[in-house]
VOGU-3710 file (C-alpha; in Angstrom, 3 decimals, decimal comma):
1> xxxxxxxxxx> -64,540/239,906/82,085  -67,305/240,656/84,578  -69,970/237,961/84,799  -73,419/239,598/84,732  -76,327/238,193/86,728  -79,070/237,069/84,334  -81,451/234,922/86,409  -82,446/237,468/89,091  -86,194/237,985/89,175  -86,982/234,540/87,791
11> xxxxxxxxxx> -84,864/231,890/89,501  -84,609/233,917/92,709  -85,866/237,306/94,002  -84,545/240,415/92,272  -84,996/242,488/95,425  -81,818/242,208/97,506  -83,678/242,350/100,850  -85,938/239,439/99,859  -82,939/237,554/98,515  -80,916/238,045/101,708
21> xxxxxxxxxx> -83,861/236,788/103,767  -84,099/233,680/101,559  -80,422/232,772/101,738  -79,498/233,977/105,234  -76,604/231,891/106,558  -76,637/230,748/110,173  -73,114/229,683/111,061  -72,786/227,028/113,745  -70,010/226,020/116,106  -69,637/222,923/113,941
31> xxxxxxxxxx> -68,438/224,902/110,913  -65,560/222,706/109,744  -66,491/221,786/106,158  -64,259/222,486/103,160  -65,666/220,441/100,266  -69,290/219,950/99,254  -72,026/219,181/96,747  -75,137/221,354/96,473  -78,040/221,592/93,994  -78,371/224,196/91,239
41> xxxxxxxxxx> -82,131/224,470/90,815  -83,778/227,855/91,260  -83,378/229,073/94,821  -87,086/228,608/95,527  -86,243/224,884/95,394  -82,571/224,698/96,347  -81,819/227,459/98,871  -82,496/225,356/101,969  -79,981/222,683/100,905  -77,327/225,161/99,759
51> xxxxxxxxxx> -77,610/226,892/103,137  -76,841/223,631/104,930  -73,375/223,632/103,389  -72,660/227,328/103,917  -73,851/227,068/107,535  -71,041/224,617/108,250  -68,383/226,060/105,920  -65,099/226,589/107,748  -64,375/230,215/108,746  -60,825/229,622/107,502
61> xxxxxxxxxx> -62,042/229,594/103,896  -61,349/232,750/101,840  -61,611/231,313/98,310  -64,012/228,916/96,614  -63,609/226,770/93,515  -67,041/225,972/92,089  -67,269/223,080/89,605  -70,497/222,889/87,593  -71,904/221,100/84,578  -72,649/223,127/81,443
71> xxxxxxxxxx> -76,350/223,249/80,598  -76,128/225,576/77,581  -72,908/224,603/75,787  -71,532/221,194/74,885  -68,136/220,443/76,397  -65,456/217,971/75,343  -65,513/214,729/77,302  -62,865/214,388/80,037  -62,090/218,121/80,049  -62,366/220,534/82,988
81> xxxxxxxxxx> -62,493/224,075/81,621  -62,431/227,522/83,184  -62,417/231,168/82,137  -60,849/234,446/83,201  -63,566/236,144/85,275  -62,483/239,289/87,134  -65,671/239,577/89,176  -69,194/238,184/89,494  -72,164/240,539/89,649  -74,583/239,903/92,517
91> xxxxxxxxxx> -77,336/242,150/93,882  -76,038/241,652/97,437  -72,470/242,590/96,524  -70,104/241,774/93,689  -67,659/238,904/94,195  -63,984/239,029/93,130  -62,708/236,285/90,862  -59,452/234,369/90,921  -57,817/231,796/88,648  -56,701/228,217/89,211
101> xxxxxxxxxx> -53,829/226,992/87,060  -53,839/223,719/85,158  -57,370/223,956/83,735  -58,378/224,300/80,104  -58,872/228,010/79,353  -61,379/229,960/77,265  -64,656/228,941/78,923  -65,871/232,437/79,856  -69,115/232,101/77,855  -69,955/228,904/79,736
111> xxxxxxxxxx> -69,521/230,647/83,087  -71,604/233,623/81,925  -74,527/231,484/80,751  -74,565/228,964/83,580  -77,385/229,089/86,135  -75,465/226,629/88,328  -72,952/229,434/88,870  -75,495/232,119/89,638  -77,445/230,093/92,218  -74,338/230,028/94,443
121> xxxxxxxxxx> -73,380/233,699/94,138  -75,801/235,096/96,758  -74,452/232,700/99,383  -70,855/233,645/98,615  -71,790/237,339/98,735  -73,625/236,848/102,033  -70,630/235,046/103,508  -68,409/238,007/102,474  -64,627/238,006/101,990  -64,746/235,081/99,567
131> xxxxxxxxxx> -63,352/235,108/96,028  -64,553/232,670/93,384  -63,224/230,592/90,496  -65,572/228,559/88,294  -64,786/225,441/86,290  -67,034/223,240/84,165  -67,200/219,582/83,140  -70,038/217,448/81,772  -68,786/213,881/81,666  -65,892/211,494/82,031
141> xxxxxxxxxx> -65,488/208,414/79,877  -62,374/207,616/81,892  -62,672/208,059/85,662  -58,897/208,226/85,919  -59,158/211,622/84,205  -61,296/212,818/87,112  -58,726/211,511/89,577  -56,020/213,290/87,595  -57,852/216,592/87,831  -58,400/215,992/91,558
151> xxxxxxxxxx> -54,668/215,521/92,065  -53,848/218,549/89,928  -56,275/220,778/91,844  -54,984/219,590/95,211  -51,470/220,509/94,118  -52,653/223,976/93,080  -55,133/225,262/95,654  -54,177/226,260/99,196  -55,664/225,056/102,479  -58,045/228,028/102,658
161> xxxxxxxxxx> -59,822/227,165/99,408  -63,189/225,395/99,552  -64,263/223,225/96,612  -67,936/222,902/95,764  -69,609/220,729/93,113  -72,974/221,718/91,670  -75,299/218,782/91,018  -79,004/218,085/91,000  -79,770/214,395/91,407  -82,326/212,253/89,558
171> xxxxxxxxxx> -84,515/213,965/86,955  -87,550/211,695/86,855  -90,577/211,498/84,603  -91,781/211,731/81,029  -90,264/215,184/80,523  -86,813/213,690/81,144  -87,416/210,371/79,388  -86,557/208,506/82,587  -89,230/206,335/84,215  -87,623/203,102/85,553
181> xxxxxxxxxx> -90,183/202,872/88,377  -93,194/203,666/86,186  -94,540/206,702/84,364  -97,222/207,568/86,938  -95,675/209,589/89,737  -96,845/208,679/93,215  -95,369/208,392/96,699  -93,886/204,974/95,969  -91,994/206,309/92,933  -90,737/209,371/94,819
191> xxxxxxxxxx> -89,584/207,171/97,706  -87,708/204,837/95,335  -85,947/207,778/93,678  -85,069/209,242/97,077  -83,653/205,918/98,258  -81,585/205,495/95,092  -80,195/209,029/95,255  -79,292/208,967/98,922  -77,478/205,663/98,446  -75,452/207,138/95,563
201> xxxxxxxxxx> -74,761/210,293/97,611  -73,590/208,269/100,609  -71,186/206,313/98,425  -69,668/209,535/97,125  -69,480/210,857/100,693  -67,571/207,849/102,071  -65,012/207,698/99,248  -66,688/205,181/96,924  -67,396/207,785/94,256  -65,550/205,989/91,457
211> xxxxxxxxxx> -67,743/202,883/91,535  -70,849/204,971/92,239  -70,087/207,046/89,133  -69,714/203,922/86,983  -72,939/202,432/88,331  -74,967/205,607/87,873  -73,674/206,567/84,434  -73,026/203,194/82,769  -75,240/200,599/84,457  -78,257/202,627/85,586
221> xxxxxxxxxx> -78,061/205,428/82,995  -79,171/207,737/85,789  -80,158/211,349/85,119  -77,944/213,005/87,727  -76,973/216,413/86,338  -73,577/217,246/87,798  -72,233/213,801/88,613  -68,920/214,585/86,858  -68,216/217,652/89,051  -69,248/215,550/92,044
231> xxxxxxxxxx> -66,738/212,859/91,085  -63,856/215,358/91,050  -64,732/216,766/94,467  -65,271/213,333/96,004  -61,882/212,226/94,634  -60,260/215,304/96,166  -61,879/214,408/99,485  -60,799/210,763/99,221  -57,205/211,656/98,398  -56,996/214,002/101,387
241> xxxxxxxxxx> -58,822/211,556/103,690  -61,639/213,976/104,434  -64,760/212,668/106,145  -68,034/213,087/104,259  -71,716/212,969/105,094  -75,076/213,722/103,490  -76,487/216,967/104,890  -80,014/216,822/103,536  -82,419/215,803/100,787  -85,528/217,216/99,103
251> xxxxxxxxxx> -87,298/217,251/95,740  -89,313/219,546/93,517  -92,594/217,716/94,147  -92,690/218,046/97,941  -95,998/219,372/99,200  -97,822/218,610/95,963  -100,580/216,099/95,319  -98,412/214,139/92,833  -100,176/215,706/89,869  -96,907/216,487/88,056
261> xxxxxxxxxx> -95,502/214,335/85,266  -91,884/214,949/86,300  -89,799/215,963/89,303  -86,169/216,509/90,329  -84,383/215,178/93,405  -81,871/217,286/95,367  -79,208/216,465/97,957  -76,390/218,240/99,764  -73,101/216,615/100,797  -70,161/217,964/102,821
271> xxx> -66,638/216,839/103,663  -64,306/217,977/106,422  -60,724/217,326/107,497
//
């Protein structure tokens, strides 16, 4: 199966020249990262944070496993599923697919529909010489299942495979039914959300993802969309003793006059050997 691009022209520019300008990667001498977390909002919101990870992605990497939530199909709890995708269509250049063993099969329609997949494709195409495998999970009722998948993936992938989780952070406001700091959005509310999210992100980055997951999902009932993929990647990093850090943070309300009734928070995390 070839995954067709379906969000070009709405979530990001259809014109390839405009798209390449938006997502242009600037590799640095500090490009040593292998694992990461990036947002999946439309590239008008998320491109700057996705670039932070790709700027420091190790040049050794020639494959990428992308783990996303599923926004359009319900998924069984505690299951990481994948599909057989031969290639991914992208206006910059098409991207070859590959398979990772040990995952639940038959999730091609999830990969096709998922915007969290498509927001990453231009960066992979721009990087060139990368192949891609996508997997999807929405939630874990048992965090040991996430650790099990982390161990299984580490036993399967090679040392030239990067692993990337797709996750937006807090979805705040009336539209999302989540207003623990009040329903009127102002600077104080945005600052409280930012502080909460960066604390959760730092805990995932330093290897405390298991307790951070329990706090966010069970105690706080947080609206972090992609926390299950993030748990798998953080467990993989913990098990391999990688060092993590938060690369950056933003939100969908930046630059506005706080006249929106909802907003979304975004962060980027990276781990290296």
